[in-house]
BALUMRO-802586 format. One line per field, with one value per residue (C-alpha): residue in one letter; chain; z, y, x. Coordinates in pm, whole numbers, padded with zeros to 5 digits. Last residue first. Layout:
BEGIN
code = c(A, ...)
unit = c(A, ...)
zz = c(Z, ...)
yy = c(Y, ...)
xx = c(X, ...)
//
This chain:
BEGIN
code = c(A, V, Q, T, P, H, L, H, S, D, L, W, S, F, A, A, A, H, Y, L, Q, R, A, G, T, E, C, H, Q, D, A, S, Q, A, A, T, F, L, L, I, E, K, E, C, T, L, A, D, Y, L, E, P, A, S, A, G, I, D, D, G, E, A, H, V, V, L, T, P, C, T, I, R, E, A, F, G, R, L, T, F, S, R, A, V, R, F, F, E, M, T, D, D, V, D, H, A, Y, L, N, R, R, L, A, W, G, G, T, P, S, K, E, M, R, E, V, M, A, E, V, L, K, R, A, A, E, N, G, D, P, I, Q, G, R, L, L, K, P, V, R, S, V, A, A, D, F, L, D, F, A, G, S, D, A, I, C, A, A, V, R, H, E, G, S, A, A, R, P, A, L, Y, G, G, L, S, L, G, I, L, A, V, R, A, P, D, V, D, D, R, E, L, L, W, D, I, V, P, T, V, V, N, E, Y, D, P, R, L, P, L, G, Q, E, V, L, V, S, G, Q, G, P, G, D, F, A, L, V, N, Y, G, R, D, L, A, A, R, A, N, W, F, Y, L, E, E, T, T, G, D, Y, G, D, V, L, V, V, T, A, R, K, A, R, A, D, P, A, D, A, A, V, A, S, F, F, Y, G, P, L, T, T, G, E, Y, P, I, E, V, T, E, V, P, T, D, F, H, T, I, A, R, R, F, A, E, R, Q, R, A, I, S, A, P, L, R, P, D, V, P, R, A, L, F, V, S, G, A, T, R, F, Y, T, T, A, R, L, F, A, L, R, A, T, E, R, E, G, R, S, E, A, T, V, G, V, A, Y, A, A, E, A, A, A, N, W, E, A, H, W, S, D, F, D, T, G, K, V, R, R, A, I, A, V, T, E, F, V, E, A, G, G, F, S, A, T, S, A, A, R, L, T, Q, A, D, L, L, D, D, T, V, A, F, G, S, M)
unit = c(A, A, A, A, A, A, A, A, A, A, A, A, A, A, A, A, A, A, A, A, A, A, A, A, A, A, A, A, A, A, A, A, A, A, A, A, A, A, A, A, A, A, A, A, A, A, A, A, A, A, A, A, A, A, A, A, A, A, A, A, A, A, A, A, A, A, A, A, A, A, A, A, A, A, A, A, A, A, A, A, A, A, A, A, A, A, A, A, A, A, A, A, A, A, A, A, A, A, A, A, A, A, A, A, A, A, A, A, A, A, A, A, A, A, A, A, A, A, A, A, A, A, A, A, A, A, A, A, A, A, A, A, A, A, A, A, A, A, A, A, A, A, A, A, A, A, A, A, A, A, A, A, A, A, A, A, A, A, A, A, A, A, A, A, A, A, A, A, A, A, A, A, A, A, A, A, A, A, A, A, A, A, A, A, A, A, A, A, A, A, A, A, A, A, A, A, A, A, A, A, A, A, A, A, A, A, A, A, A, A, A, A, A, A, A, A, A, A, A, A, A, A, A, A, A, A, A, A, A, A, A, A, A, A, A, A, A, A, A, A, A, A, A, A, A, A, A, A, A, A, A, A, A, A, A, A, A, A, A, A, A, A, A, A, A, A, A, A, A, A, A, A, A, A, A, A, A, A, A, A, A, A, A, A, A, A, A, A, A, A, A, A, A, A, A, A, A, A, A, A, A, A, A, A, A, A, A, A, A, A, A, A, A, A, A, A, A, A, A, A, A, A, A, A, A, A, A, A, A, A, A, A, A, A, A, A, A, A, A, A, A, A, A, A, A, A, A, A, A, A, A, A, A, A, A, A, A, A, A, A, A, A, A, A, A, A, A, A, A, A, A, A, A, A, A, A, A, A, A, A, A, A, A, A, A, A, A, A, A, A, A, A, A, A, A, A, A, A, A, A, A, A, A, A, A, A, A, A, A)
zz = c(00826, 00837, 00587, 00731, 00510, 00250, 00205, -00158, -00326, -00101, -00238, -00598, -00506, -00297, -00600, -00833, -00609, -00444, -00780, -00905, -00576, -00610, -00924, -00861, -00830, -01000, -00836, -01098, -01336, -01587, -01386, -01572, -01681, -02049, -01943, -01841, -01549, -01618, -01362, -01369, -01218, -01060, -00912, -00865, -01139, -01153, -01410, -01660, -01391, -01269, -01623, -01655, -01374, -01582, -01652, -01281, -01282, -01641, -01536, -01826, -01863, -01494, -01375, -01083, -01024, -00810, -00644, -00514, -00269, -00370, -00454, -00535, -00908, -00838, -00675, -00965, -01117, -00854, -00836, -00593, -00565, -00888, -00739, -00506, -00801, -00976, -00654, -00629, -00981, -00885, -00590, -00212, -00108, 00189, -00015, 00096, 00065, -00281, -00397, -00264, -00439, -00762, -00729, -00663, -00949, -01191, -00910, -00775, -01061, -00916, -00948, -01323, -01381, -01171, -01358, -01694, -01562, -01406, -01735, -01924, -01657, -01685, -02062, -02035, -01776, -01988, -01778, -01410, -01360, -01633, -01955, -02127, -02080, -02265, -02623, -02499, -02324, -01947, -01818, -01882, -01634, -01343, -01441, -01527, -01193, -01003, -01147, -01150, -01062, -00853, -00964, -00706, -00608, -00422, -00227, -00083, 00197, 00349, 00576, 00296, 00376, 00123, -00213, -00030, 00085, -00274, -00368, -00107, -00173, -00550, -00542, -00219, -00453, -00541, -00294, -00171, -00023, 00177, 00290, 00609, 00615, 00755, 01070, 01151, 01353, 01663, 01906, 01833, 01833, 01459, 01399, 01573, 01375, 01059, 01120, 01205, 00865, 00677, 00719, 00632, 00344, 00227, 00092, -00104, 00186, 00220, 00460, 00840, 00968, 01277, 01256, 00881, 00746, 01010, 01028, 00670, 00473, 00421, 00656, 00716, 00829, 00932, 00850, 00997, 00893, 01013, 00724, 00705, 00375, 00527, 00706, 00377, 00214, 00518, 00512, 00142, 00027, 00300, 00599, 00414, 00461, 00833, 00760, 00546, 00174, -00003, -00142, -00117, 00149, 00251, 00407, 00597, 00543, 00799, 00774, 01111, 01426, 01651, 01934, 01865, 01790, 02024, 01932, 02228, 02080, 01751, 01442, 01173, 01409, 01285, 01397, 01350, 01286, 01416, 01337, 01640, 01715, 01772, 01448, 01432, 01716, 01604, 01781, 01773, 01787, 01828, 01639, 01771, 01566, 01574, 01512, 01725, 01901, 01552, 01458, 01746, 01641, 01285, 01377, 01592, 01323, 01060, 01292, 01362, 00998, 00895, 01157, 01038, 00688, 00791, 00950, 00600, 00591, 00408, 00233, 00056, 00107, 00132, -00114, 00116, 00398, 00300, 00161, 00488, 00688, 00442, 00462, 00842, 00870, 00656, 00893, 01196, 01052, 00969, 01318, 01491, 01291, 01367, 01737, 01817, 02194, 02217, 02297, 02007, 01768, 01873, 01840, 01504, 01363, 01479, 01296, 00976, 01003, 01086, 00780, 00552, 00680, 00625, 00268, 00184, 00360, 00231, -00131, -00090, 00048, -00227, -00498, -00813, -00923, -00628, -00451, -00432, -00705, -00495, -00202, -00425, -00588, -00247, -00127, -00437, -00350, 00024, 00196, 00405, 00470, 00317, -00038, -00009, -00003, -00379, -00335, -00167, -00452, -00705, -00540, -00538, -00906, -00991, -00788, -00973, -01324, -01300, -01475, -01172, -01046, -01250, -01568, -01552, -01513)
yy = c(00463, 00181, -00098, -00448, -00627, -00882, -01071, -01186, -00921, -00658, -00746, -00678, -00349, -00279, -00305, -00098, 00198, 00190, 00200, 00494, 00676, 00596, 00801, 00998, 00685, 00397, 00157, 00255, 00511, 00450, 00598, 00920, 00736, 00767, 00660, 00326, 00098, -00273, -00495, -00872, -01134, -01474, -01785, -02016, -02153, -01851, -01855, -01625, -01367, -01374, -01323, -01027, -00856, -00864, -00490, -00410, -00199, -00084, 00080, 00263, 00019, -00004, -00362, -00503, -00878, -00987, -01328, -01562, -01805, -02125, -02004, -02302, -02232, -01894, -02074, -02252, -01919, -01659, -01551, -01378, -01654, -01547, -01198, -01323, -01409, -01080, -00891, -01074, -00957, -00602, -00567, -00563, -00751, -00691, -00728, -00392, -00219, -00354, -00269, 00088, 00151, 00016, 00225, 00543, 00507, 00742, 00991, 01073, 00907, 00704, 00381, 00439, 00446, 00132, -00036, 00017, -00106, -00411, -00486, -00476, -00686, -00946, -00960, -01008, -01281, -01483, -01628, -01621, -01322, -01250, -01391, -01443, -01078, -00942, -00918, -00790, -00483, -00505, -00353, -00680, -00839, -00675, -00773, -01129, -01160, -01017, -01265, -01188, -00825, -00638, -00386, -00432, -00796, -00839, -01160, -01325, -01565, -01610, -01916, -02084, -01949, -02110, -01959, -01669, -01549, -01544, -01366, -01096, -01063, -01007, -00726, -00626, -00516, -00239, -00278, -00615, -00650, -00967, -01070, -01214, -01317, -01670, -01582, -01301, -01054, -00878, -01159, -01127, -01441, -01460, -01160, -01307, -01632, -01429, -01231, -01552, -01691, -01367, -01379, -01744, -01707, -01435, -01684, -01420, -01248, -00878, -00775, -00740, -00454, -00389, -00008, 00058, -00268, -00332, 00043, 00062, -00261, -00533, -00776, -00674, -00343, -00382, -00279, -00454, -00319, -00373, -00342, -00137, 00046, 00363, 00145, -00006, 00334, 00455, 00149, 00135, 00399, 00662, 00430, 00237, 00534, 00457, 00097, 00226, 00213, 00161, -00191, -00281, -00306, -00585, -00469, -00721, -00671, -00765, -00874, -00823, -01019, -00795, -00632, -00276, -00385, -00139, 00133, 00261, 00172, 00340, 00124, -00007, -00086, -00008, -00241, -00080, -00220, -00323, -00667, -00839, -01031, -01392, -01521, -01298, -01189, -00903, -00571, -00350, 00016, 00015, 00247, 00312, 00497, 00872, 00948, 01213, 00980, 00852, 01178, 01167, 00820, 00940, 01225, 01005, 00738, 00999, 01133, 00796, 00688, 01032, 01013, 00663, 00809, 01136, 00937, 00832, 00456, 00330, 00190, 00306, 00438, 00805, 00944, 00830, 01064, 01378, 01187, 01004, 01328, 01493, 01213, 01199, 01579, 01588, 01337, 01540, 01851, 01664, 01520, 01848, 02043, 01780, 01771, 02142, 02099, 02407, 02212, 01979, 02272, 02399, 02056, 01994, 02328, 02244, 01910, 02087, 02319, 02028, 01839, 02141, 02185, 01816, 01838, 02137, 02020, 01664, 01771, 02023, 01757, 01522, 01764, 01662, 02020, 02258, 02178, 02472, 02314, 02004, 02206, 02406, 02089, 01930, 02243, 02236, 01890, 01940, 01624, 01321, 01418, 01116, 01244, 01425, 01101, 01119, 01439, 01242, 00990, 01273, 01428, 01094, 01046, 01395, 01331, 01006, 01132, 01465, 01743, 01882, 01904, 01686, 01697, 01391, 01057)
xx = c(-02666, -02412, -02455, -02447, -02198, -02311, -01982, -02011, -02226, -02072, -01728, -01834, -02002, -01693, -01467, -01686, -01763, -01419, -01240, -01445, -01385, -01016, -00975, -00656, -00448, -00628, -00382, -00123, -00275, -00555, -00841, -00916, -01235, -01138, -00790, -00934, -01009, -01044, -01215, -01164, -01391, -01338, -01496, -01198, -00970, -00741, -00460, -00635, -00713, -00354, -00228, -00468, -00271, 00048, 00046, 00045, 00360, 00295, -00030, -00193, -00484, -00563, -00621, -00819, -00852, -01148, -01130, -01400, -01232, -01053, -00703, -00480, -00472, -00312, -00019, 00153, 00257, 00171, 00532, 00762, 01023, 01196, 01232, 01507, 01732, 01655, 01733, 02066, 02144, 02049, 02282, 02292, 01979, 01749, 01428, 01286, 01626, 01706, 01355, 01371, 01702, 01554, 01239, 01439, 01685, 01509, 01438, 01783, 01974, 02260, 02064, 02026, 02400, 02444, 02161, 02324, 02660, 02494, 02318, 02648, 02815, 02542, 02578, 02954, 02908, 02665, 02386, 02296, 02065, 01970, 02117, 01782, 01695, 01999, 01871, 01536, 01681, 01607, 01282, 01097, 01339, 01158, 00804, 00910, 01088, 00790, 00542, 00169, 00240, -00015, -00274, -00550, -00593, -00923, -00984, -01294, -01391, -01044, -01030, -00839, -00494, -00259, -00353, -00519, -00176, -00045, -00367, -00295, 00081, 00054, -00201, -00027, 00251, 00000, -00290, -00419, -00767, -00824, -01170, -01319, -01685, -01711, -01519, -01765, -01561, -01696, -01601, -01231, -01014, -01068, -00844, -00541, -00554, -00619, -00299, -00113, -00224, -00150, 00227, 00282, 00036, 00273, 00522, 00718, 00896, 00971, 01247, 01237, 01455, 01244, 01227, 01240, 01102, 00837, 00769, 00653, 00671, 00931, 00759, 00397, 00251, -00112, -00467, -00771, -01110, -01468, -01707, -02026, -01987, -01842, -01587, -01474, -01424, -01230, -01004, -00920, -00673, -00708, -00672, -00401, -00169, -00140, -00035, 00247, 00316, 00645, 00631, 00263, -00006, -00244, -00571, -00782, -01154, -01418, -01781, -01937, -02012, -02218, -02028, -02143, -02499, -02673, -02420, -02217, -01878, -01964, -01988, -01754, -01470, -01120, -00840, -00502, -00157, 00180, 00326, 00475, 00795, 00894, 00746, 00439, 00211, -00019, 00030, -00279, -00377, -00753, -00986, -01335, -01598, -01661, -01294, -01121, -00876, -00797, -00625, -00378, -00273, -00238, -00007, 00218, 00233, 00320, 00590, 00749, 00764, 00893, 01168, 01260, 01313, 01482, 01762, 01879, 01910, 02215, 02025, 01711, 01360, 01462, 01205, 00924, 01022, 00835, 00537, 00483, 00501, 00260, 00006, -00003, -00004, -00316, -00479, -00371, -00535, -00855, -00895, -00806, -01062, -01324, -01239, -01242, -01198, -00979, -00662, -00739, -00766, -00425, -00263, -00427, -00315, 00037, 00020, -00081, 00219, 00450, 00330, 00371, 00727, 00794, 00668, 00886, 01203, 01175, 01145, 01428, 01660, 01541, 01653, 01466, 01395, 01387, 01060, 00817, 00607, 00549, 00413, 00179, 00045, -00014, -00194, -00409, -00540, -00583, -00471, -00564, -00925, -01096, -01144, -00810, -00609, -00558, -00354, -00075, -00056, -00077, 00229, 00410, 00335, 00461, 00775, 00842, 00762, 00947, 00752, 00567, 00208, -00025, 00183, 00403, 00219)
//
């Protein structure tokens, strides 16, 4: 991934991730590169300072424009602020929680909620009942409130996020593209994600059908949703969570799995030297200690240990061996066969995170299709980062053929 903006793999990937939102107003491409290049090496304090400053500057433009009645300028400025606030805080996904992480969650939410007041179609902030609490999200209507068919029952997509995304970020990655194609959209933070992790402290859970079922219950109470045309779209780890949900929630009419792992344990242990893999997590003590020492060194690396620190936090575990034990439950083995709705599996050839996506395709017994994105298309990165228009064109063409949305002029 290195080479887009900076030479560090993690920070380069995060910069490209921010830049990828530009198609829908979430960033300026060269601005993101300039911000990243001002960062001092892999210093997270410097990273936060630069991205947060850019976010506050964009937010200030939005406030000024809003006061002048310049709605489009305000909308775009608040959207850029949303992305930059998220990017500033994302490096702190770890325990103990750095106060800059919850601050970034709060500020991106504030920026996004000011942006949506300037949208041409209605956006509702929602709280979905879930096991004694609520899951925050947004319901995006495909048409204006005063349209003649505003309350017509429409095809609707439910967006399922990954490890380190937020419900606000989902607007740029799938929601806007779906809206432009005539779908209603529901995006939400689930356990272990965004504000539900950081503010409520709820960790990830493998049995995501028990998360999505109350979400579908809530959705189908609306009179503008066609109950026969509801789809799940999973992004990153959501590429595991969405099909896992579809294996038990059969009111879903279609499912898209974009770059998720078929089995999280297998994906995690593949990073351990081959000679030691069979001893993880409960085998030979000497082998375990060797792996623990390797992991401990990696965890201390600012960028090299970021994913591990994030994983421990999101799963609410204290050490790597416990993570391996928990990861065993995050599998589609024995569950993929239970999916009955048409399913699209998406795979980028250079994506080691989603390298096992073809295993999901092979295990499916329902109507299925697989899409491969390549380096020749400049779409070989995780979740087709940097080439989302190519992904949207192909994925929504497939979804349209199953859900037949009413296109919006």
